[in-house]
N, C-alpha and C positions, 0 to 999 in steps of 0.2 A: 108772787115769789119770783125772784130773778133767777136767771140761769146759773149765775155764780154760786148762789146759796144752794141750789140743787146739786151742783157738782161738788161743793165742799161737803155737803151732807153724805153724798155717795162715797166720797173718798174716806170720810170718817167711818162709815159703815164697813168699808173693806179693809181697814187697818189691820185687824187680826189675820186676815188672809195674806196680806203683804208680809207681815212678820213671819208667818209660817213659811211662805215661799222663800224669803231670804234665808231662813235657817236651813231649809232643804237645799237651796242653791249653794250655801257654804259647805254643807256636807258632801254634796256631789263634787264640788271642785276639789276638796281634800282627797276624796276617794279617787278621782281621776288622776291627780298628781301622784298619789301613792302607787297606783297601777303603772303609770308612765315611767316613774323612776325605777320601780322594780323591774319593769321590762327592759329598761336600758341596762341595768346591772346584770341581768341574766344574759342578755345578748353580748355584753362586753366580756363576761367570763367565758362564754362560748368562743368568742373571737380570740381571746388570749390563749385558750386551750388549743386552738387550731394553729395559731401563729404566735408563738411566744416571743419572737423577735420584734414584734410590733406592739409590745406591751405599753410602752410610753405614749405612742400616738393614740392607741385605743383608750387609755386612761384619760388623756387630755380631752379627747372628743366626748367621752362619757361625762366628765365633769361639766363641760360646757353645756351639753344637752340637758343634764339634770338641773343646772342652774337656770336655764331658760324655762324649763317646765315649772320649777319652783317659783320663779318670778311671776309667771302667768297665774299660778294657783294663788299666790299671795295677793295679787291684784284682784282676783275674783272674790277672795274672802273679804278684802277691804270693801269692795263694792257691796257685797251682801250685808256686811256689818253696818255700812252707812244707811242702807235701806232699812235695816232693823231698828236703828236708833234715831233716825231722823224722820 
């Protein structure tokens, strides 16, 4: 038996674990993004309550930060789905 056939058989045996890991990874990335965006919203509201004159700047920074977090979470979900279906 060649080394390649042994490695392919090992990879085939671990496929269910890889799919489970990909599903867990997608769930964790969504949970992390939700917590991050929620935290940004809470801190922005606190900042606006303390300094109402800076509402525009705070809102702009909040939207940029939320978009960056959402982009990273979307990338993580895509990677997990690629692992799941490929």
